[in-house]
ZAMARGU-4260 file (C-alpha; in steps of 0.2 Angstrom, whole numbers, plus 5000, padded with zeros to 4 digits):
<rodrens>
0) 5000/5000/5001 | 5015/5012/5002 | 5020/5008/4987 | 5007/5012/4979 | 5004/5027/4986
5) 5020/5033/4985 | 5021/5032/4966 | 5003/5040/4966 | 5015/5055/4975 | 5029/5052/4960
10) 5013/5057/4948 | 5021/5071/4936 | 5017/5089/4939 | 5003/5093/4924 | 4993/5078/4929
15) 4990/5084/4948 | 4986/5102/4938 | 4974/5097/4928 | 4966/5084/4944 | 4964/5100/4955
20) 4955/5108/4937 | 4944/5095/4935 | 4937/5096/4953 | 4934/5115/4950 | 4928/5112/4937
25) 4913/5098/4945 | 4912/5113/4961 | 4906/5127/4949 | 4892/5117/4940 | 4884/5110/4956
30) 4884/5127/4960 | 4875/5137/4948 | 4864/5119/4946 | 4857/5123/4964 | 4855/5143/4960
35) 4845/5137/4946 | 4835/5128/4954 | 4833/5141/4970 | 4827/5154/4955 | 4814/5144/4949
40) 4806/5139/4964 | 4807/5160/4966 | 4797/5161/4950 | 4784/5149/4956 | 4780/5157/4970
45) 4782/5176/4967 | 4763/5186/4967 | 4754/5190/4948 | 4758/5210/4948 | 4744/5219/4945
50) 4741/5237/4943 | 4737/5250/4961 | 4724/5260/4945 | 4711/5254/4935 | 4720/5253/4919
55) 4704/5263/4909 | 4707/5278/4921 | 4703/5293/4911 | 4717/5305/4908 | 4723/5320/4920
60) 4716/5335/4911 | 4724/5349/4904 | 4723/5366/4913 | 4714/5379/4903 | 4720/5397/4904
65) 4712/5414/4898 | 4716/5419/4880 | 4723/5438/4882 | 4720/5445/4862 | 4726/5460/4859
70) 4714/5474/4859 | 4704/5476/4844 | 4711/5495/4833 | 4703/5502/4820 | 4709/5492/4804
75) 4724/5503/4791 | 4714/5507/4778 | 4727/5509/4762 | 4734/5525/4756 | 4728/5524/4741
80) 4712/5530/4746 | 4724/5548/4746 | 4734/5548/4729 | 4738/5566/4729 | 4743/5568/4748
85) 4758/5552/4741 | 4765/5569/4737 | 4770/5576/4752 | 4772/5594/4744 | 4756/5592/4733
90) 4743/5605/4741 | 4728/5594/4748 | 4710/5595/4743 | 4707/5606/4757 | 4719/5619/4753
95) 4716/5617/4734 | 4706/5633/4729 | 4719/5644/4745 | 4733/5653/4745 | 4735/5648/4763
100) 4747/5638/4771 | 4737/5630/4785 | 4718/5621/4784 | 4706/5624/4795 | 4692/5610/4790
105) 4699/5593/4781 | 4686/5581/4775 | 4700/5570/4772 | 4708/5570/4787 | 4714/5554/4792
110) 4706/5551/4810 | 4710/5530/4811 | 4726/5532/4806 | 4732/5545/4817 | 4723/5537/4832
115) 4732/5521/4829 | 4749/5532/4827 | 4745/5541/4846 | 4740/5522/4853 | 4757/5515/4850
120) 4767/5529/4856 | 4770/5527/4872 | 4780/5544/4872 | 4766/5556/4861 | 4763/5566/4879
125) 4780/5571/4883 | 4777/5578/4864 | 4763/5587/4867 | 4760/5604/4874 | 4746/5616/4873
130) 4737/5631/4880 | 4719/5629/4875 | 4713/5644/4881 | 4721/5660/4873 | 4717/5676/4871
135) 4722/5697/4872 | 4722/5697/4890 | 4736/5685/4890 | 4745/5690/4874 | 4744/5707/4870
140) 4750/5721/4883 | 4739/5735/4885 | 4722/5728/4874 | 4709/5716/4883 | 4700/5702/4874
145) 4685/5713/4873 | 4694/5726/4865 | 4701/5715/4851 | 4687/5708/4848 | 4677/5726/4845
150) 4690/5731/4833 | 4680/5735/4816 | 4690/5738/4797 | 4676/5735/4789 | 4678/5754/4783
155) 4695/5752/4776 | 4699/5747/4760 | 4719/5747/4759 | 4718/5763/4748 | 4728/5777/4754
160) 4719/5791/4747 | 4703/5784/4752 | 4691/5792/4764 | 4691/5774/4774 | 4710/5777/4775
165) 4707/5791/4789 | 4692/5790/4799 | 4688/5774/4810 | 4687/5768/4826 | 4696/5760/4839
170) 4712/5748/4832 | 4730/5744/4823 | 4736/5755/4812 | 4739/5739/4801 | 4721/5730/4799
175) 4724/5713/4801 | 4712/5697/4804 | 4716/5691/4823 | 4711/5672/4825 | 4714/5658/4839
180) 4714/5643/4826 | 4716/5623/4827 | 4725/5619/4811 | 4720/5602/4804 | 4733/5602/4790
185) 4748/5615/4789 | 4763/5616/4779 | 4783/5614/4787 | 4795/5626/4785 | 4803/5613/4771
190) 4788/5616/4761 | 4780/5598/4766 | 4761/5595/4769 | 4758/5588/4787 | 4743/5583/4797
195) 4743/5592/4815 | 4735/5582/4828 | 4719/5589/4836 | 4705/5584/4845 | 4696/5578/4832
200) 4707/5560/4832 | 4711/5565/4850 | 4698/5569/4861 | 4703/5583/4875 | 4718/5587/4867
205) 4722/5600/4854 | 4733/5611/4848 | 4728/5632/4847 | 4739/5644/4839 | 4737/5665/4839
210) 4739/5669/4820 | 4734/5689/4815 | 4736/5692/4798 | 4737/5706/4788 | 4720/5710/4777
215) 4728/5722/4766 | 4748/5716/4764 | 4761/5731/4757 | 4744/5744/4757 | 4749/5762/4768
220) 4747/5761/4786 | 4731/5770/4790 | 4729/5787/4795 | 4748/5790/4789 | 4752/5803/4778
225) 4759/5798/4760 | 4774/5807/4762 | 4779/5793/4776 | 4779/5776/4761 | 4770/5766/4773
230) 4767/5750/4771 | 4762/5734/4785 | 4770/5719/4782 | 4767/5703/4787 | 4778/5695/4800
235) 4781/5676/4805 | 4784/5665/4818 | 4789/5648/4818 | 4778/5634/4829 | 4782/5618/4835
240) 4766/5607/4834 | 4763/5588/4836 | 4761/5580/4817 | 4758/5566/4807 | 4763/5562/4790
245) 4751/5552/4777 | 4762/5549/4765 | 4775/5539/4779 | 4762/5532/4795 | 4778/5522/4799
250) 4784/5539/4807 | 4770/5539/4820 | 4767/5556/4826 | 4781/5568/4829 | 4785/5586/4831
255) 4787/5597/4815 | 4788/5615/4812 | 4778/5629/4806 | 4780/5647/4798 | 4762/5655/4805
260) 4757/5672/4802 | 4760/5682/4821 | 4758/5700/4816 | 4755/5714/4804 | 4768/5728/4806
265) 4768/5746/4801 | 4786/5748/4791 | 4793/5765/4786 | 4807/5765/4773 | 4823/5776/4775
270) 4820/5793/4765 | 4830/5793/4751
</rodrens>
């Protein structure tokens, strides 16, 4: 027996390693088989899945939010309705039969377009300024509103040797027409016609200008002798008014400059 054991112990090294590997493989196989049996048993006793909520549960309703649509504004009409106004230097209809540079009435005033431009201009109130209540009490030294309104020049015809040149009541030696006007259109200092923003499109907001126009420009001054060679001359001042360009509505409302008649003064030239 001892002899046999000694022979076994004397086996080659590679045979010994092979035998050990075989033993390890057999042990792993047994371990895998045991794990598979446990897994199968666990699957057999696992309870079936039952959903917590019914399958036909209605979908969760989406929350509704109120819609905020833009406020309705008047539609912007095509400017083909105002063909002549596309030439800013062409006189509008309100001035076709007049030599004046402004209109106090205007059948073609673009009310909706001006309203639209005002509504979408956040700075419009910063551009606006006006003194709506004006009279001689505030603008003419030494003459009251009541006096100015009583001036009567109906007798004066602008002729130096006419009787009306030497008679008459209270007034100025150069008769003029005084008005506190709110022009709807006017020609600016560049010779271009603009629409003037007034309460017709912007309620309670006006632009008032005092104008004084010679009744007989370059006529002899009333009550002065012919030897003075006097003449009544028209004076003007520039005014800034909130305006609108009917040919380019994209400009919105803006400040433009206008020359308006402000006084009728008597001029005596240097004697030759």
